[in-house]
DRENPA-3360 file (N, C-alpha, C; in nm, 2 decimals, always signed):
BEGIN
1 = MTTITQEQ = +0.08/-0.13/-0.01/-0.02/-0.02/+0.01/+0.11/+0.09/+0.00 ~ +0.06/+0.21/-0.06/+0.17/+0.31/-0.13/+0.08/+0.44/-0.02 ~ +0.21/+0.47/+0.05/+0.16/+0.58/+0.16/+0.19/+0.74/+0.16 ~ +0.07/+0.81/+0.10/+0.07/+0.93/+0.06/+0.04/+1.05/+0.15 ~ +0.14/+1.12/+0.14/+0.18/+1.27/+0.25/+0.05/+1.34/+0.25 ~ +0.02/+1.44/+0.31/-0.06/+1.56/+0.28/+0.02/+1.65/+0.21 ~ +0.13/+1.68/+0.23/+0.20/+1.77/+0.06/+0.19/+1.72/-0.06 ~ +0.19/+1.58/-0.06/+0.13/+1.50/-0.20/+0.00/+1.55/-0.22;
9 = RLNRQAQI = -0.06/+1.45/-0.10/-0.23/+1.52/-0.12/-0.24/+1.62/-0.18 ~ -0.24/+1.71/-0.14/-0.26/+1.87/-0.16/-0.18/+1.95/-0.25 ~ -0.12/+1.88/-0.32/+0.02/+1.99/-0.42/-0.09/+2.04/-0.53 ~ -0.16/+2.02/-0.61/-0.28/+2.08/-0.68/-0.33/+2.21/-0.59 ~ -0.35/+2.20/-0.46/-0.40/+2.33/-0.43/-0.36/+2.37/-0.35 ~ -0.22/+2.39/-0.32/-0.16/+2.43/-0.23/-0.15/+2.56/-0.26 ~ -0.16/+2.63/-0.35/-0.18/+2.78/-0.39/-0.33/+2.86/-0.37 ~ -0.38/+2.76/-0.31/-0.56/+2.79/-0.28/-0.58/+2.75/-0.16;
17 = IHPAMARA = -0.57/+2.68/-0.12/-0.63/+2.61/+0.04/-0.51/+2.68/+0.12 ~ -0.58/+2.78/+0.20/-0.48/+2.82/+0.35/-0.40/+2.68/+0.41 ~ -0.28/+2.68/+0.43/-0.22/+2.61/+0.50/-0.31/+2.57/+0.64 ~ -0.35/+2.66/+0.71/-0.44/+2.68/+0.82/-0.57/+2.59/+0.79 ~ -0.62/+2.58/+0.69/-0.75/+2.48/+0.68/-0.67/+2.32/+0.64 ~ -0.55/+2.37/+0.58/-0.50/+2.22/+0.53/-0.44/+2.14/+0.70 ~ -0.46/+2.18/+0.77/-0.41/+2.10/+0.94/-0.56/+2.08/+1.01 ~ -0.62/+2.17/+0.97/-0.80/+2.17/+1.06/-0.85/+2.06/+1.05;
25 = TVIVAGAG = -0.86/+2.06/+1.17/-1.00/+1.92/+1.23/-1.15/+1.99/+1.22 ~ -1.21/+1.88/+1.10/-1.37/+1.97/+1.10/-1.41/+1.85/+1.13 ~ -1.52/+1.90/+1.28/-1.67/+1.76/+1.23/-1.80/+1.79/+1.13 ~ -1.81/+1.74/+1.07/-1.98/+1.74/+0.99/-2.06/+1.61/+1.06 ~ -2.17/+1.69/+1.11/-2.25/+1.61/+1.19/-2.38/+1.58/+1.07 ~ -2.40/+1.48/+1.02/-2.48/+1.41/+0.95/-2.44/+1.39/+0.83 ~ -2.48/+1.28/+0.76/-2.45/+1.20/+0.65/-2.55/+1.18/+0.54 ~ -2.63/+1.27/+0.52/-2.73/+1.27/+0.42/-2.72/+1.36/+0.31;
33 = MLGSWTAH = -2.79/+1.45/+0.23/-2.75/+1.49/+0.11/-2.67/+1.63/+0.14 ~ -2.65/+1.68/+0.22/-2.58/+1.76/+0.24/-2.45/+1.71/+0.34 ~ -2.45/+1.60/+0.44/-2.34/+1.65/+0.46/-2.26/+1.52/+0.41 ~ -2.30/+1.45/+0.27/-2.22/+1.33/+0.22/-2.12/+1.38/+0.12 ~ -2.18/+1.49/+0.06/-2.12/+1.58/-0.03/-2.02/+1.71/+0.02 ~ -2.06/+1.71/+0.12/-1.99/+1.79/+0.23/-1.86/+1.75/+0.29 ~ -1.87/+1.60/+0.29/-1.78/+1.53/+0.30/-1.66/+1.54/+0.21 ~ -1.74/+1.49/+0.12/-1.60/+1.45/-0.04/-1.60/+1.55/-0.05;
41 = ALARAVGK = -1.66/+1.74/-0.02/-1.55/+1.79/-0.09/-1.42/+1.84/+0.06 ~ -1.48/+1.81/+0.19/-1.39/+1.87/+0.28/-1.29/+1.75/+0.29 ~ -1.30/+1.65/+0.25/-1.21/+1.54/+0.29/-1.07/+1.57/+0.22 ~ -1.11/+1.64/+0.12/-0.97/+1.64/+0.04/-0.86/+1.78/+0.02 ~ -0.93/+1.83/+0.15/-0.91/+2.04/+0.19/-0.85/+2.04/+0.32 ~ -0.89/+1.92/+0.45/-0.86/+1.96/+0.58/-0.76/+1.84/+0.64 ~ -0.71/+1.89/+0.74/-0.60/+1.81/+0.81/-0.67/+1.69/+0.84 ~ -0.81/+1.68/+0.87/-0.90/+1.55/+0.99/-1.05/+1.62/+0.95;
49 = LIIYDGGD = -1.08/+1.51/+0.92/-1.23/+1.55/+0.88/-1.33/+1.42/+0.97 ~ -1.40/+1.45/+1.06/-1.46/+1.34/+1.17/-1.63/+1.39/+1.14 ~ -1.69/+1.24/+1.07/-1.82/+1.24/+1.03/-1.93/+1.24/+1.14 ~ -2.01/+1.23/+1.20/-2.08/+1.16/+1.30/-2.25/+1.19/+1.21 ~ -2.30/+1.06/+1.22/-2.38/+0.98/+1.17/-2.47/+0.90/+1.22 ~ -2.64/+0.93/+1.31/-2.66/+0.83/+1.38/-2.72/+0.68/+1.33 ~ -2.62/+0.64/+1.25/-2.67/+0.46/+1.23/-2.79/+0.49/+1.12 ~ -2.78/+0.58/+1.01/-2.88/+0.56/+0.88/-2.81/+0.49/+0.78;
57 = HVEAPNLG = -2.90/+0.44/+0.70/-2.84/+0.33/+0.61/-2.90/+0.37/+0.48 ~ -2.82/+0.37/+0.34/-2.81/+0.41/+0.23/-2.95/+0.34/+0.19 ~ -3.02/+0.40/+0.10/-3.18/+0.31/+0.10/-3.15/+0.38/-0.10 ~ -3.25/+0.29/-0.18/-3.22/+0.34/-0.30/-3.28/+0.50/-0.33 ~ -3.37/+0.52/-0.28/-3.37/+0.69/-0.29/-3.27/+0.78/-0.29 ~ -3.19/+0.74/-0.19/-3.05/+0.82/-0.19/-2.95/+0.81/-0.28 ~ -2.95/+0.76/-0.38/-2.85/+0.76/-0.46/-2.92/+0.85/-0.60 ~ -3.02/+0.93/-0.60/-3.06/+1.06/-0.66/-3.00/+1.18/-0.62;
65 = NQAYNRLD = -2.93/+1.18/-0.46/-2.92/+1.32/-0.45/-2.82/+1.33/-0.34 ~ -2.76/+1.19/-0.29/-2.65/+1.18/-0.23/-2.53/+1.10/-0.27 ~ -2.46/+1.14/-0.19/-2.31/+1.07/-0.26/-2.26/+0.93/-0.26 ~ -2.37/+0.87/-0.27/-2.37/+0.72/-0.27/-2.41/+0.67/-0.40 ~ -2.34/+0.52/-0.40/-2.38/+0.44/-0.53/-2.45/+0.30/-0.51 ~ -2.52/+0.24/-0.59/-2.58/+0.11/-0.57/-2.52/+0.01/-0.50 ~ -2.41/-0.06/-0.48/-2.33/-0.09/-0.39/-2.29/-0.08/-0.24 ~ -2.39/+0.07/-0.22/-2.42/+0.12/-0.07/-2.53/+0.08/-0.01;
73 = IGESKNVA = -2.64/+0.04/-0.12/-2.74/-0.01/-0.03/-2.73/-0.08/+0.04 ~ -2.79/-0.04/+0.16/-2.79/-0.10/+0.30/-2.68/-0.10/+0.37 ~ -2.58/-0.01/+0.35/-2.46/+0.00/+0.40/-2.48/+0.10/+0.47 ~ -2.42/+0.13/+0.62/-2.45/+0.26/+0.71/-2.33/+0.36/+0.67 ~ -2.43/+0.45/+0.66/-2.38/+0.61/+0.54/-2.22/+0.62/+0.59 ~ -2.22/+0.60/+0.70/-2.07/+0.64/+0.78/-1.99/+0.53/+0.72 ~ -2.04/+0.37/+0.69/-1.89/+0.27/+0.65/-1.93/+0.35/+0.49 ~ -2.00/+0.37/+0.46/-1.98/+0.40/+0.28/-1.91/+0.51/+0.27;
81 = LKSALWGL = -1.94/+0.60/+0.34/-1.87/+0.72/+0.32/-1.68/+0.74/+0.35 ~ -1.67/+0.62/+0.44/-1.52/+0.61/+0.46/-1.48/+0.52/+0.38 ~ -1.54/+0.45/+0.33/-1.49/+0.34/+0.18/-1.49/+0.42/+0.09 ~ -1.59/+0.55/+0.04/-1.58/+0.64/-0.08/-1.43/+0.74/-0.09 ~ -1.40/+0.71/+0.06/-1.26/+0.83/+0.07/-1.17/+0.75/+0.15 ~ -1.18/+0.67/+0.13/-1.01/+0.56/+0.19/-0.93/+0.58/+0.11 ~ -0.83/+0.64/+0.21/-0.70/+0.68/+0.21/-0.68/+0.84/+0.24 ~ -0.81/+0.93/+0.28/-0.83/+1.04/+0.29/-0.84/+1.04/+0.49;
89 = PVHTHDKS = -0.80/+1.16/+0.50/-0.78/+1.16/+0.66/-0.97/+1.21/+0.73 ~ -1.02/+1.09/+0.72/-1.13/+1.07/+0.77/-1.20/+0.96/+0.86 ~ -1.26/+1.06/+0.97/-1.25/+0.92/+1.10/-1.46/+0.91/+1.07 ~ -1.51/+0.82/+1.11/-1.68/+0.82/+1.08/-1.70/+0.74/+1.25 ~ -1.83/+0.78/+1.32/-1.89/+0.72/+1.44/-2.01/+0.75/+1.39 ~ -2.07/+0.58/+1.45/-2.24/+0.58/+1.40/-2.28/+0.60/+1.56 ~ -2.30/+0.73/+1.54/-2.35/+0.82/+1.66/-2.40/+0.99/+1.60 ~ -2.52/+1.05/+1.68/-2.56/+1.19/+1.66/-2.42/+1.22/+1.73;
97 = FPASDVEP = -2.44/+1.32/+1.68/-2.35/+1.45/+1.74/-2.44/+1.57/+1.78 ~ -2.39/+1.61/+1.92/-2.27/+1.64/+2.01/-2.32/+1.50/+2.04 ~ -2.22/+1.43/+2.09/-2.20/+1.28/+2.16/-2.14/+1.39/+2.27 ~ -2.17/+1.23/+2.39/-2.10/+1.24/+2.56/-1.97/+1.27/+2.55 ~ -1.90/+1.20/+2.42/-1.77/+1.13/+2.46/-1.71/+1.26/+2.37 ~ -1.76/+1.31/+2.30/-1.67/+1.42/+2.23/-1.58/+1.56/+2.30 ~ -1.45/+1.53/+2.25/-1.37/+1.62/+2.33/-1.34/+1.73/+2.21 ~ -1.35/+1.82/+2.28/-1.38/+1.97/+2.18/-1.23/+2.05/+2.17;
105 = INVDVVVS = -1.13/+1.94/+2.24/-0.96/+1.97/+2.20/-0.93/+2.00/+2.05 ~ -0.88/+2.07/+2.03/-0.84/+2.06/+1.89/-0.94/+2.09/+1.75 ~ -1.05/+2.08/+1.79/-1.16/+2.10/+1.71/-1.18/+2.25/+1.66 ~ -1.14/+2.25/+1.48/-1.15/+2.41/+1.45/-1.28/+2.42/+1.40 ~ -1.36/+2.35/+1.35/-1.49/+2.39/+1.28/-1.61/+2.26/+1.29 ~ -1.70/+2.28/+1.30/-1.84/+2.21/+1.29/-1.93/+2.22/+1.21 ~ -1.95/+2.14/+1.13/-2.06/+2.17/+1.00/-2.18/+2.09/+1.03 ~ -2.29/+2.18/+1.06/-2.42/+2.10/+1.12/-2.47/+2.09/+0.93;
113 = CVDTLDGR = -2.50/+1.93/+0.93/-2.61/+1.93/+0.80/-2.69/+1.80/+0.85 ~ -2.77/+1.89/+1.01/-2.89/+1.75/+1.02/-3.01/+1.79/+0.97 ~ -3.12/+1.73/+1.03/-3.24/+1.76/+0.96/-3.34/+1.82/+1.04 ~ -3.32/+1.82/+1.16/-3.43/+1.92/+1.28/-3.36/+2.01/+1.30 ~ -3.43/+2.11/+1.40/-3.44/+2.25/+1.46/-3.39/+2.18/+1.60 ~ -3.39/+2.09/+1.66/-3.35/+2.05/+1.77/-3.20/+1.99/+1.77 ~ -3.20/+1.91/+1.67/-3.01/+1.89/+1.63/-2.96/+2.01/+1.62 ~ -3.03/+2.08/+1.51/-2.94/+2.21/+1.52/-2.90/+2.31/+1.66;
121 = EAIAKWCL = -2.99/+2.34/+1.72/-2.98/+2.38/+1.84/-2.89/+2.27/+1.92 ~ -2.88/+2.20/+1.95/-2.81/+2.13/+2.00/-2.66/+2.15/+1.95 ~ -2.64/+2.15/+1.87/-2.48/+2.16/+1.79/-2.43/+2.31/+1.83 ~ -2.54/+2.38/+1.81/-2.49/+2.52/+1.80/-2.42/+2.52/+1.97 ~ -2.54/+2.49/+2.01/-2.49/+2.51/+2.17/-2.40/+2.47/+2.22 ~ -2.36/+2.32/+2.19/-2.22/+2.26/+2.20/-2.06/+2.33/+2.18 ~ -2.09/+2.42/+2.04/-1.98/+2.51/+2.00/-1.98/+2.60/+2.05 ~ -2.11/+2.71/+2.14/-2.08/+2.78/+2.21/-2.05/+2.81/+2.34;
129 = QNNIPLFI = -2.07/+2.67/+2.40/-1.99/+2.59/+2.51/-1.86/+2.59/+2.49 ~ -1.81/+2.51/+2.36/-1.70/+2.48/+2.40/-1.58/+2.59/+2.32 ~ -1.64/+2.71/+2.25/-1.56/+2.81/+2.20/-1.51/+2.75/+2.09 ~ -1.59/+2.66/+2.01/-1.53/+2.66/+1.87/-1.54/+2.72/+1.76 ~ -1.40/+2.80/+1.70/-1.40/+2.89/+1.63/-1.48/+2.89/+1.55 ~ -1.54/+2.82/+1.47/-1.62/+2.87/+1.35/-1.77/+2.72/+1.32 ~ -1.86/+2.80/+1.34/-2.00/+2.66/+1.34/-2.04/+2.73/+1.20 ~ -2.10/+2.64/+1.14/-2.20/+2.65/+0.98/-2.30/+2.56/+1.00;
137 = DTRAQGEV = -2.38/+2.61/+0.98/-2.49/+2.56/+0.94/-2.58/+2.54/+0.82 ~ -2.58/+2.38/+0.78/-2.63/+2.38/+0.63/-2.79/+2.36/+0.63 ~ -2.87/+2.40/+0.53/-3.00/+2.34/+0.51/-3.03/+2.39/+0.35 ~ -3.08/+2.28/+0.30/-3.17/+2.29/+0.17/-3.29/+2.21/+0.15 ~ -3.39/+2.25/+0.08/-3.50/+2.21/+0.03/-3.51/+2.31/-0.08 ~ -3.57/+2.14/-0.18/-3.57/+2.21/-0.36/-3.46/+2.24/-0.38 ~ -3.50/+2.36/-0.44/-3.36/+2.44/-0.52/-3.31/+2.56/-0.45 ~ -3.35/+2.56/-0.30/-3.30/+2.67/-0.23/-3.21/+2.58/-0.09;
145 = AVICTAKP = -3.09/+2.71/-0.08/-3.00/+2.65/+0.00/-2.98/+2.73/+0.08 ~ -2.92/+2.68/+0.23/-2.89/+2.79/+0.32/-2.77/+2.77/+0.39 ~ -2.72/+2.88/+0.41/-2.53/+2.84/+0.48/-2.55/+2.95/+0.57 ~ -2.53/+2.91/+0.74/-2.57/+3.04/+0.83/-2.44/+3.01/+0.87 ~ -2.34/+3.14/+0.89/-2.16/+3.14/+0.98/-2.19/+3.13/+1.08 ~ -2.16/+3.13/+1.18/-2.12/+3.19/+1.32/-1.96/+3.17/+1.37 ~ -1.94/+3.29/+1.43/-1.83/+3.27/+1.53/-1.92/+3.30/+1.66 ~ -1.78/+3.25/+1.73/-1.86/+3.17/+1.91/-1.92/+3.31/+1.94;
153 = NQIAEYLR = -1.88/+3.48/+1.88/-1.95/+3.56/+1.93/-2.10/+3.60/+1.85 ~ -2.09/+3.52/+1.76/-2.23/+3.53/+1.70/-2.34/+3.38/+1.70 ~ -2.28/+3.31/+1.77/-2.39/+3.18/+1.81/-2.48/+3.24/+1.89 ~ -2.47/+3.31/+1.99/-2.60/+3.32/+2.08/-2.73/+3.41/+2.00 ~ -2.65/+3.48/+1.92/-2.73/+3.56/+1.82/-2.83/+3.44/+1.75 ~ -2.72/+3.33/+1.66/-2.82/+3.23/+1.60/-2.90/+3.15/+1.66 ~ -2.87/+3.14/+1.80/-2.98/+3.07/+1.90/-3.06/+3.15/+1.95 ~ -3.11/+3.27/+1.90/-3.21/+3.35/+1.93/-3.29/+3.36/+1.89;
161 = CMPRAHEV = -3.25/+3.38/+1.75/-3.34/+3.38/+1.60/-3.39/+3.24/+1.58 ~ -3.37/+3.15/+1.63/-3.39/+3.03/+1.61/-3.57/+2.96/+1.61 ~ -3.64/+2.91/+1.51/-3.76/+2.94/+1.55/-3.75/+2.80/+1.64 ~ -3.90/+2.79/+1.71/-3.91/+2.68/+1.81/-3.95/+2.58/+1.74 ~ -3.95/+2.42/+1.70/-3.96/+2.32/+1.65/-4.12/+2.30/+1.60 ~ -4.18/+2.38/+1.71/-4.34/+2.36/+1.68/-4.39/+2.47/+1.65 ~ -4.29/+2.56/+1.56/-4.35/+2.69/+1.49/-4.32/+2.66/+1.36 ~ -4.28/+2.58/+1.31/-4.24/+2.53/+1.20/-4.30/+2.39/+1.13;
169 = EERRCGAV = -4.29/+2.32/+1.05/-4.35/+2.20/+0.94/-4.16/+2.19/+0.92 ~ -4.13/+2.01/+1.01/-4.01/+1.95/+1.02/-4.00/+1.89/+0.85 ~ -3.91/+1.90/+0.80/-3.94/+1.82/+0.65/-3.73/+1.79/+0.70 ~ -3.76/+1.59/+0.63/-3.65/+1.57/+0.65/-3.55/+1.64/+0.56 ~ -3.40/+1.66/+0.55/-3.34/+1.74/+0.45/-3.32/+1.64/+0.32 ~ -3.31/+1.71/+0.19/-3.29/+1.61/+0.12/-3.41/+1.57/+0.05 ~ -3.54/+1.53/+0.15/-3.64/+1.47/+0.14/-3.69/+1.52/-0.01 ~ -3.67/+1.63/-0.06/-3.71/+1.71/-0.13/-3.60/+1.82/-0.20;
177 = GSAYAGMW = -3.52/+1.79/-0.28/-3.37/+1.84/-0.29/-3.29/+1.78/-0.44 ~ -3.18/+1.81/-0.48/-3.12/+1.73/-0.59/-2.99/+1.75/-0.54 ~ -2.89/+1.65/-0.61/-2.78/+1.65/-0.57/-2.69/+1.74/-0.61 ~ -2.72/+1.84/-0.68/-2.65/+1.95/-0.71/-2.66/+2.07/-0.61 ~ -2.78/+2.06/-0.50/-2.81/+2.14/-0.46/-2.72/+2.09/-0.34 ~ -2.68/+1.97/-0.31/-2.56/+1.92/-0.19/-2.46/+1.96/-0.24 ~ -2.38/+1.92/-0.40/-2.26/+1.99/-0.42/-2.26/+2.12/-0.39 ~ -2.34/+2.20/-0.47/-2.33/+2.36/-0.44/-2.30/+2.37/-0.29;
185 = VASQVAAT = -2.35/+2.35/-0.17/-2.36/+2.41/-0.03/-2.20/+2.34/-0.02 ~ -2.14/+2.20/-0.01/-2.04/+2.14/+0.01/-1.94/+2.23/-0.07 ~ -1.96/+2.26/-0.18/-1.84/+2.37/-0.24/-1.86/+2.51/-0.17 ~ -1.94/+2.55/-0.12/-1.95/+2.71/-0.02/-1.91/+2.67/+0.13 ~ -1.93/+2.55/+0.18/-1.88/+2.50/+0.29/-1.71/+2.52/+0.30 ~ -1.70/+2.46/+0.18/-1.53/+2.46/+0.15/-1.45/+2.58/+0.16 ~ -1.52/+2.65/+0.05/-1.50/+2.78/+0.03/-1.54/+2.89/+0.16 ~ -1.60/+2.87/+0.20/-1.63/+2.95/+0.36/-1.50/+2.94/+0.50;
193 = INAYYRAL = -1.51/+2.81/+0.44/-1.36/+2.77/+0.55/-1.21/+2.79/+0.54 ~ -1.18/+2.82/+0.40/-1.08/+2.92/+0.36/-1.10/+3.01/+0.32 ~ -1.20/+3.08/+0.35/-1.19/+3.21/+0.32/-1.17/+3.25/+0.52 ~ -1.22/+3.19/+0.59/-1.21/+3.22/+0.71/-1.07/+3.24/+0.81 ~ -0.98/+3.10/+0.72/-0.84/+3.11/+0.75/-0.74/+3.26/+0.70 ~ -0.87/+3.26/+0.56/-0.75/+3.38/+0.48/-0.79/+3.51/+0.52 ~ -0.88/+3.48/+0.65/-0.94/+3.63/+0.71/-0.99/+3.69/+0.65 ~ -1.03/+3.64/+0.55/-1.15/+3.74/+0.47/-1.32/+3.73/+0.55;
201 = PLQKLLVW = -1.38/+3.87/+0.49/-1.50/+3.85/+0.56/-1.58/+3.76/+0.51 ~ -1.72/+3.72/+0.59/-1.76/+3.61/+0.62/-1.91/+3.70/+0.61 ~ -1.99/+3.61/+0.51/-2.15/+3.61/+0.48/-2.21/+3.54/+0.62 ~ -2.26/+3.62/+0.73/-2.34/+3.56/+0.81/-2.45/+3.45/+0.77 ~ -2.52/+3.48/+0.66/-2.63/+3.41/+0.60/-2.62/+3.41/+0.45 ~ -2.67/+3.33/+0.36/-2.61/+3.30/+0.25/-2.78/+3.22/+0.21 ~ -2.82/+3.26/+0.13/-2.94/+3.19/+0.08/-2.95/+3.21/-0.06 ~ -2.94/+3.10/-0.13/-2.93/+3.07/-0.28/-3.00/+3.01/-0.36;
209 = HIGLNQEI = -3.08/+3.04/-0.46/-3.16/+2.98/-0.54/-3.05/+2.92/-0.66 ~ -3.04/+2.78/-0.65/-2.97/+2.73/-0.67/-3.02/+2.71/-0.84 ~ -3.17/+2.66/-0.87/-3.20/+2.64/-1.00/-3.22/+2.79/-1.09 ~ -3.22/+2.89/-1.02/-3.21/+3.04/-1.09/-3.02/+3.10/-1.13 ~ -2.99/+3.06/-0.98/-2.81/+3.09/-1.01/-2.83/+3.17/-0.92 ~ -2.90/+3.26/-0.82/-2.89/+3.40/-0.80/-2.88/+3.35/-0.64 ~ -2.87/+3.50/-0.55/-2.86/+3.49/-0.43/-3.02/+3.54/-0.40 ~ -3.06/+3.52/-0.29/-3.22/+3.55/-0.25/-3.13/+3.64/-0.13;
217 = KRTMYNDI = -3.18/+3.81/-0.12/-3.11/+3.89/+0.00/-3.20/+3.85/+0.09 ~ -3.08/+3.78/+0.16/-3.15/+3.80/+0.35/-3.00/+3.82/+0.42 ~ -2.99/+3.90/+0.55/-2.90/+3.99/+0.56/-2.90/+3.88/+0.73 ~ -3.01/+3.84/+0.82/-2.99/+3.79/+0.94/-3.06/+3.67/+0.94 ~ -3.02/+3.64/+1.07/-3.04/+3.44/+1.08/-3.18/+3.48/+1.08 ~ -3.29/+3.58/+1.18/-3.42/+3.56/+1.16/-3.49/+3.59/+1.03 ~ -3.42/+3.62/+0.93/-3.50/+3.64/+0.77/-3.50/+3.53/+0.72 ~ -3.46/+3.37/+0.75/-3.53/+3.30/+0.65/-3.65/+3.27/+0.63;
225 = EGGDKQ = -3.70/+3.32/+0.55/-3.85/+3.27/+0.56/-3.91/+3.17/+0.60 ~ -4.03/+3.16/+0.68/-4.08/+3.06/+0.71/-3.99/+2.96/+0.88 ~ -3.87/+3.05/+0.88/-3.78/+2.98/+1.00/-3.72/+2.89/+0.97 ~ -3.76/+2.82/+0.86/-3.65/+2.69/+0.83/-3.65/+2.66/+0.71 ~ -3.59/+2.66/+0.63/-3.56/+2.59/+0.49/-3.45/+2.49/+0.47 ~ -3.53/+2.39/+0.55/-3.48/+2.28/+0.53/-3.48/+2.20/+0.37;
% end
């Protein structure tokens, strides 16, 4: 088995990816439409990627919009992702995040790709309590994608603006969505992390209509129509 160094792996991206991003430890919570494509994007750009998913298995409908193939059907999404990303710095856990045994030490970025408001709230609170440098929340429904970005001093605002679960209709992320929505979100998550390490201004809330290829102007966390755009 040939051993590939990080320098070799990132050789073609050396002038694009910030060195700190190439060393970063990133957690992705969820391995569905958004999480699976985000995992593929980040595994090629960061120092260590840790994927948490609560034991979901690949089903036939997942093949249309998630980063899985026919041979993965019936397999744990974590196992399928780790196999697809073999040789890259990927670690997986068959449990939901945050888990009680997660050590916040050396975690640089947490990306939420979960379905529920309660899940997003728990992840954001964990990031706030542990002073995680960068929290990114992703959502997509149909052709509308949402990326919320928060540094530690912005997470409290994010939490205040979240609607309660009883105020919105919960929908499974990706239940109505396309693969290119997941790919677009994944690319923007990677670009956002790179921009963070390059000390560039971060857009706190990005809402994008992928079919029209244009931004839906929003500026505050509570500007997301209906409270929840999964």
